[in-house]
N, C-alpha and C positions, 0 to 999 in steps of 0.2 A: 504494500500500500504506500502511495506517495505521501510524503510529509514535507513540511516547510524546511526541515533540516536537510533532507535529501536533495531538495530542489536548490537550496542555496549552495550546496556542495557542487551541483551540476553547473551552476552559474560560475563558480570559482574555477572549476576544472571541467570544461565541456568535453564530451566524447569526440574522438577523432573521426567517427562515422555517424551518419544520421541514424537516430534511434526513435522508436515510438513506444513510450512507456505507459502502460495502462494505469489508471488511477487506483483501481482495486476496490473502490468504494461505490462509485457511480458507474453502472454498466455503459460502455461506449465512450467514456471520457478518457482521452489520451493526452499526453504531453509529448510533442515532437521536439526533439533536441538534436543539435548537430554542431560541427566545429565553426560554422560561419553564420548561422542564423540564430536569432533569439528564440528561446523556448516558447513554443506556441501551443495553446490549448485547442484541441479539436474534439468534435463530438460526432461519433459514427452511430447511425441509427437506421431502423427500418420502420416504416409506417404500416400499421395494420391495414390490409386490404389493397395495398399498392402492388403493382406488377410492372414488368417491362421485359426487354430483350437485351441480349449482349450485342456487341458491335458486329458479330457474325450472324445475328438473327436468331440465336438460340434463346428460347423463352426461359425466363427465370421462374423458379418455383413459387410464383405468387408473391415474390418479395423483390424490393429494390433498395439498395443501400445508399444512404445519403451521408454526406460529411459537411459539417459546418465549422468554421473557425470562430472560437469564442474570445480570442484576445491573446495578448502576449504577456508572459510571466516576466517580471513580478508586477507589472501594471495591472494585471488581473490576477488576484491571489488565488490560492488553492480553494479557499472557502467560496470566493465569488464564482469560480469556474464550476464548482459542484452545485451551487445554487442555480446557475443558469441552466446547466444540464438537467437538473431535477425538474425545473419548470417545463423544459421541452419534453421530458419523458411523460409528464402529465398530459400534455397536448397529444403526444403520439398515441397514448392509450385510448384517446377519444377519436383517433383517425385524422387528427390535424397535423399537417406537415409543417414543421417550423420554418423550413426553407421558403415555402409558399407565403407564409405569414410575413417573413422578412421582406420578400419581394413586393408584397402588397403595400407594406408600410413605406418602402422606399419609393414606390410610385406615388403614394399619397403625400409623402413628405417632400419638402423642398431642400433637403439636406445637401443634395448634389450641387446646389448653387449657394451654399453657405460661404460667406466671406469671414475673414478673421474679425472684422468689426461686429458682425452679427453674432459670432460665437462669443466675443468678449462681452457684449451686452447681456447675453443669456447667462454666461458664466458668472459675471459679477452679481446679477440679480438673484440667481438660484443657488449659488454655491458660496461665493466669497462674502457678500453682505450679511447673510443670515448666520454664517458659521464661523468666520475667521475674524480675529482682532486686527489682522494686518491689512484690512480693507484700504486704509489710506495709502499704504505703500503700494498695493496692487494698482490703485487708481493712478498713482503717479507714474508707475512703470508703463502701464498701458498708454497713458496720455503722451508721455515724453518719448518713448522708444518703440513700442510695439505697433500701435495704430499708425503712426506716420510712415513706418517702414513697410508693414505688411497688411494694413487694415483692409484695403480693397481687394486683396488677393485671396484666392482659394487656399485654405489651409493645406490641402494635399498637394498643392503645386509648389510649396516651399521645398527647397533642397537643403541638404546638410551643408553643402559647400557655401551657399550664400549665408546661412545662419552663422557658420563658423567665421566667415569673413566679417560679418557685422559685429559679432562678439569681440573679435580682435580689434576692430575699429573703436568700439566703445571702451575697451580696455586701455587703448593708447591715447584716445582723444577726450574721453569723458572721465570715467573713474572705474575702479575695480567693482564698486557696488553696482554701478549701472550695468556692467556686463553680467555680473552674477545674478542680479535680480531679473534682468531681461530673459536670460535663459531659463531661470526658475519658473517665472510666471507664464511664459509662453508654453513651456513644456507641460506645466500643470493644467493649463487651459485645454491643450490638445488631448491630454490623457482623459480629462473630464469629458471632452467631446466624443472620444472613442467609447468610453464606458456608457455614455448616454445614447449611443447609436447615431450621433449626428455625422460623424465621419468614420472612415474605415480603419485608418492607421495614423499614428503620430510620427511625422517625418523627423522629429528631433531625437528619436530613440538612438542611443549610442553616443550622443554629444554630451561630453562631460562638462562640469562647471569650468569656466575659463580661468578661475583663480579661486583662492580660499580667503575667507575673512580672517584677519589676524586681530587679536585683542589689542586695543590701543593702550599705551602706557603713559601718554603725555600728561604731565602734571605741571602746571604753571608755578614758577617760584613766587614768593610773596611780592617781589618787586614787579614781576610781570602781572600778577593779579591786580595789584594796586594801580598799575598803568591802565589796564583794561577797564577797571572800575571808573577811573577818572575820565577816560575818553567816553565811556558809555554815558556818564553824567552830562558831558558836554553835548552829546548827540541828542539827548532828550527823548521825548515821546515820538513814536512808539518803540523804535528799535532799541534805543539806549535803555529805556525803561525795562524792556523785556530782559536785556542782558543783566541789568543790576538785580532784578528779582531772581533770576537764575542763580546769581552769586550769593544772594542772601538766604535762599531756601534750599539749595542743593537739589532742586526738583529737575525732572526731565523737561525738555523743551515743550513737549505736548501739553503737559499739565499746566504750566504757567501760561503758555500761549493761548490756551482754551479757557482760562479762568473767567467765570461769569459772576455777575453781581450777587446772585443767590448763594454762591459758594463761600463768600467772605463772611466770616463770623467775627464782627468787630468786638463783641462782648468778650469772647474768649481768645481774641487775637490769633485766629487761625483760618486756614482755607480748608473747607470740607470738600474733597474731590469725590464725586460719585464713582462707583465701581466701573460703570461703562466707559468712563473717561480715564481710567487708570490702567497702567500696563498689566498689573497682576489681576485685575478684575475685582479687587476688593475696595470698598469704601475706605478712603485714607484721609487722615487729618494732618495737615501741614502746619507746623508751628511758625508763627511770625514774630520776628524780633521787632522792636519799636520802629526801626528805620524802614523795614519792609511794610509795616502797617501804614506808616506815614505816606509812603509812595502810593499805596493802593488808595488811600483816602484822598489823595490829591490828583488822581487821574482825571483827564477831561471827561465831562459828562457825555454819555453816548445817547444819541437820539433815535437811532434806527435798530437797536438790538441790545442784548445783554452782555456781549463780550467786552471785557474791560480793556484789553489790549488789541486794538483794531485800527486798520487804515480805512475802514468803510463805515465809520461812525457807529460801530458796535454790531453791524449786520453780520460780519464774518470775523473770526479771530485772525490774528496776524500770521499764525502758523509758524513762521520763522523769520529771521532777519534776512532782508533781501541781499543778494550777492554784492550789490554796490555798497550797501550799508556795512556788511561784514568786512569788505575790503577796506573801507574807511576806518572801521574800528581797529583792524589789524595794523594798517599803515600808521595811523596816528598813535597807536600804542607803542609801536617801535620807535617813533620819533620822540615820544615822551620818555621812553626807557633809555634811548641813546644807543641802541644796538638792534641787530636783526633778531627776531624771535623765531625759534623753530616752529614748524607748522602746528597749528592747534585748531580745534573745532569747538563749537558751543557745548557739545557734550563733555569735552575735557574740563569745562568749568565745574561740572558736578564731581568729577573725579578729584579735581583740585581741592574742593571744599572738604571732601571725605579724607583725603590724605593729610591735609593740614590740621583737621580736627584730631586725627590720630597723633600727630606730632605734638598737639597740645594736651595729650593724655586723656582724650575722651574715650570712654569704654567702647570697644569694637561692636558690641551688641547694640549699644545706644546709637552708634553711627549707622548701623543697619536700619534701625528704626527711623532715623532722620531721613535716610535715603528711600524709605518706603518699601524696603525689601520684605518679602513674606517671611515671617518667623514661624518655624515649625511648631507643632503641638497645639493643644487646646487653647493655650494662652493667646495665640494669634487670633482666635475667633472672638473671644469674649473681652479682650482688653484693648480694643481699637483706640479708645479715647484716653487710655492711660498713657503715662510717660510724656504727656504734652508739655508739661513744664520742664521736664528733663531734656526733651528735644530742644525746647526754646533756649535753655541754658547753654547747651552745646553749640547752638548756632550763634548765640550771643558772644561766646568765647571766640569763635571764628570771626565774627563781625568786628570785635575789638581789634583783632590782629589785622584785619583788612583795612579798617579805618582807624589808624593809631592816634588820631587827633582827639578822640574822645573815649572815655572809659565807659563801663557798663552803667554808671550812674549819671552819665552825661557830662561829667567833668573831664579835665585834661588828664592824660596819662603819659608815661614815658614813651619815647619814640623807639620802637624795637629796631634791631639791626636790619639794614636794608638787604635782606637775604635775597640774593639773585641766583641761588642754586636750588633746583627742584629737590624735594625731599621725598624719598620712597622707602617705606618700611618693608623690607624683604619683598616677597611676591604677593603680599596680601591684596594690594590694590590692582593687581593684574587679573585677579579672579573675582573676589567677593564684591568689590565696589565698582564693577565695570558696567552695571546694568542701569 
């Protein structure tokens, strides 16, 4: 009997000659394997009452064998192949030929004229939006890379060569993320289209990811962080405000960029982020130091919506700093610092806050709570609103370091050393604090 373990072994070490392996569980279900082709599920069956003749005119004994392809492993799993075959057996027992049903559906369906744009619309509506938290990333990839290149094309007319060439172009001219995400989402959509019967095969099968994501380790030194803070203040609303709030809260970009009026609890000095807007899916409470609360309280009044950081008067969130604003932020920070800064991103600000809080002897578990990482065990479920003051105290300690001109009580304090060297505590921040 076939098992997932046996089939993974076949993928790792395919046979030198073509073989047809019976499932052993569902009669007529086979896996065709060979040295050059991907393992393919086939279903061989006889319909009750059917008949025919051989090519020489010899009559068959009241039976005619049919064979259907059910998909390619591992894109169609063992369980899925058995389920498909079992449904067809039920039809066969009633004298219904699955092959005829498939032909009828193909004639009634317009799948032969599907374009990638049509597939993308259906894929986003029925699969991505209701099931995946990465909907925003998917929309970005389809809008920027997949639709402009292949949108009006038939999916089955795409060749491996042109896909590989396009991924190489994205890798060299855009970014590693653009190439990786384009291949990932295009292949995922086509696998979905095959499984749902919209197309016959996925032309991307066999194309590997063009690169691998590597965990970033960039941590801004205190001198760099102070320069970025100062320039962000000069830039003002909305981009500069967004950057300063990121630095005061250690939040992810999405959480601060999407903050709405109803999320801000001024009484308890915190932001209550709904689970649907948070990466972990959990309702999360973000502590606000006095400076962060002051910034939120003095934002421009939005007339057209509830989003506090917006370039459309509150109708839509800012989402991110524009490329031109980010370039100005980096260029002016370097001028203020008096030297060239190594490449950094907005997400590196979150890692920077976590790293320097650890340098200031903040407990690692408390840092995890500040970052909003999911804490294991029952405590994570029942104690969402606990540790609010502890998180605020940890962020206040960091804020005093970032803004050395004032102490936690609002008075002046000593000027710390203008540390211009990034500080990393072992490998801790390359793993635990990178999300």
